[in-house]
N, C-alpha and C positions, 0 to 999 in steps of 0.2 A: 487368340485374340487378332491373329493377323489377318482373319478371314472376315473381320468385320468392317463395316463401312460407319465412318462417324460423321454423318451428315447432319446429325443434330448435337453433335460435340466436337470440341470441348466449347463449352460456353465460359467466358471470362467472369460472369456473376458467381461461378462455383469455383472462386479460386481460394485455397487454403495456403498459407506461408508458415513453415515450422524452420526455426533456426535450429542449425547442427552444431554441436560443440566440436567442431574442428578447425583447423587453420591456425594460423598464427595472430597474435594479436595486432601486428601489422596489416596482414591481409583482412583480418576482421572474420566475423563466423561465415561459414558457407551457408547457402540459404537452399533447402529443397522444398520445391513448389509442388503440390498436389493438386490436381484438378480432375473433378467428376463430371463424367458426360453420360449421355445416353447413345449407344451405337446399335446398329442393326445388322444382320446379315444381309448379304447382296441380294437376297430373294424377298427380303422384309417379313419373313417369317418368324424371326425372334427380335426382341428387344431386351438390349443389355445395359447393365450398368458398369461403366469401366473406370479406373482410376488411371490417370497419366501423372508420371513425374519428371520435373526438371532440375537438372542440379547445376544449371548454368545460366540461373535467373529468366528462366522461359526462352531463351534462345532455340534450344532444342526439347523435344519431348518423346517420352516412350510409354508405351500401355506397360503398368506394372502390377495390376491385380482387376480382377474380375469379380464384382459384388454379387450380381444376380442375373438371371436370364429367366424370360417368359414368352409368351406367343408373340403374334404379329404386332405392329406398329400400327394400330387403328386406334380411333378417338371416335368413340360413340357416347354422347351425354344422355341419350334416352334411358328413362327408367327400365326398360326391358332389355337394355345392353347386356351382352356376354362377353366384350373384350377383356384382355386381362394384361393391359399393357402396364409397363414401370416408367415414370415420367420424374424429371424435376430433381436430380440428385443435389443433396447439400451437405457439405462436409463439415463436421465440428470436431477439435480435438477436447476429449474430456477426461481430465486425468491422463492415464498413460495408454488411453486407447482413441482410435480414429474412429469416430461414428459417423456412418453415412445414412443421412435421413432421406427418403424419397417416397413420392406418390405412387400409389399401388391399386391397380383394379380388380385384385384377385378375391375379393373378399364379398364379390355380389350375392354370392350364396347365403350370406348373412344379412342382406339388405342394404350393404354400404356400394353406393356408385364409385367411390374412389377415396381411399385412406392414406393416412401418413403412417409409413412403417420405419424401422431403421434396424440395420446389422452395423457390428463393430469389429475391429481388429486390433492386435497389438504388433502385427508383423506383416501385413499386407498380404499374406500368403494363405490364411484362413480365417474366414468371417463366421461371426456367431448366427445362430438360428435367427430369422427375422422375427421381429416384434412389431406387434400393432401398437401404435401409439394413439391414433385419432381417426374415426370414423362416426359418420352419422349414420344411422340404419333407417334411412328415408328414402333410398334408391334415387334422390335427386341432389343431394348436397355434395360439392366438390371443393376439397380443401383449398384449391390453387396453391400457388407459388409459397413453399415454407420458409424460405429463406429471409431472414430480418437483418443479416449483414453480408456483406460482399466478400470482405477478405478478413481472415483471422490469423493473426500472428502470435506464434507460442512465446510467452513471456520469459519463460525458461529455456535454457539449451535442453535441446530434445535430440536423441539419436535414435529413437527406435525404429524408425524406418529407413535407415541408411543402407541403400543398395549399390 
């Protein structure tokens, strides 16, 4: 991931906060912040969804996981578009899995200009296969931003992503 440029990430709209059950009662729980963003190769021929983490409440960040990669970052909303970009990642903690939802332009052969898909992980190392969640087969409809909340805080102690 070190060869990716993050000109389109990180975006603070895609911030997820998980409490980790560590530290003393005096110090309080430690916090692991996860940030999803879109990154590109220096030649802009790949579009990537990357997860960044911070253990120091956002002072420093490191890339910790790679969710997906596709072709060039090009947006073409025309009905005959052939672009394959992925956009707008959104993280949600669902049960014991971190789920990354994002916009995906790879379903054009099925008549969908842009779709919403997701992949999930329990360890940030391996991700599930991509699942199609929503798309309209009219070659014109774009679901747009999928997030409805900016920050998600786990209500129970969580240590699944401690690295």
